[in-house]
Structures are given as C-alpha cells and as structure tokens.
NUVEX-964746 format. One line per field, with one value per residue (C-alpha): x, y, z; residue in one letter; residue number from 1. Coordinates in steps of 0.5 Angstrom, whole numbers, always signed. Each point is the difference from the previous one (the first is absolute). Example, Ala and Ser with C-alpha at 12.3 -4.5 7.8 and 13.67 -1.06 7.14 Angstrom:
<pts>
x	c(+25_+2);
y	c(-9_+7);
z	c(+16_-2);
r	c(a_s);
k	c(1_2);
</pts>
This chain:
<pts>
x	c(-97_-2_-8_+2_+3_-6_-5_+5_+0_-8_-1_-3_+4_-3_+2_+7_+0_-3_+4_+7_-2_-1_+6_+4_-4_+2_+7_+2_+1_+4_+5_+5_+2_-2_+4_+4_-6_+1_-7_+2_+1_-6_-4_+3_-2_-7_+0_+2_-5_-6_+3_-2_-7_-3_+2_-1_-6_-7_-5_-3_-7_-2_-7_-2);
y	c(+58_+5_-1_-8_+2_+4_-6_-4_+4_+0_-7_+0_-6_+1_+7_-2_-5_+4_+6_-4_-4_+7_+2_-6_+1_+8_+0_-7_+4_+4_-6_-2_+8_+7_+7_-4_-5_-6_-2_-8_+0_+4_-6_-4_+3_+0_-7_-2_+4_-2_-7_+3_+3_-6_+0_+6_+1_-1_+7_+2_+3_+5_+2_+7);
z	c(+157_+5_-1_+2_+6_+3_-2_+3_+7_-1_-1_-6_-4_-6_-1_+2_-6_-5_+2_+0_-8_-2_+2_-4_-6_+0_+3_-5_-6_+3_+1_+2_+2_-2_+2_+6_+2_+0_+0_-2_+8_+1_-4_+4_+6_-3_-2_+8_+3_-4_+3_+7_-2_+3_+7_+1_+6_-2_+0_+6_-1_+5_+1_+1);
r	c(m_a_v_a_w_y_q_a_g_r_g_n_r_v_g_c_e_r_q_l_e_k_a_a_r_r_l_a_a_y_a_p_e_h_r_g_v_r_l_a_d_l_l_a_q_v_e_a_a_r_a_h_v_p_d_l_p_p_v_r_v_l_r_a);
k	c(1_2_3_4_5_6_7_8_9_10_11_12_13_14_15_16_17_18_19_20_21_22_23_24_25_26_27_28_29_30_31_32_33_34_35_36_37_38_39_40_41_42_43_44_45_46_47_48_49_50_51_52_53_54_55_56_57_58_59_60_61_62_63_64);
</pts>
C-alpha cells in the first residue's frame, strides 16, 4: 500500500491502481483478521481508495 501512495504522489494513476490491486489480492488471504490486524477494515479502505484513483491529477511530463 505504501508504494500505491508513492505512485499517487507522483501522479501515476496506473501505478497506484496496480499497487492497490496487488495489496488487496495479497491481504485478502489473511482476512478478516490476522495477528490482531483487522484486515477486513483495511481491505475496505483499499477498495475506497481504488474508487478515487481516477480523481488523481494527470501526470505532468517534465522535459530536461
């Protein structure tokens, strides 16, 4: 998920979306709870974040 937020900060919609998908896929196997972490809640937050990926600003290409 940290990489998804990094990609979002860079304005990389595709990278953000892919990382959120990967996080959901990997965490789902441990839901609803694992070692005191409520993964069901975390997965709900991932899904909510995925709904906002299209709202990211477009990528700005800087030329050297």
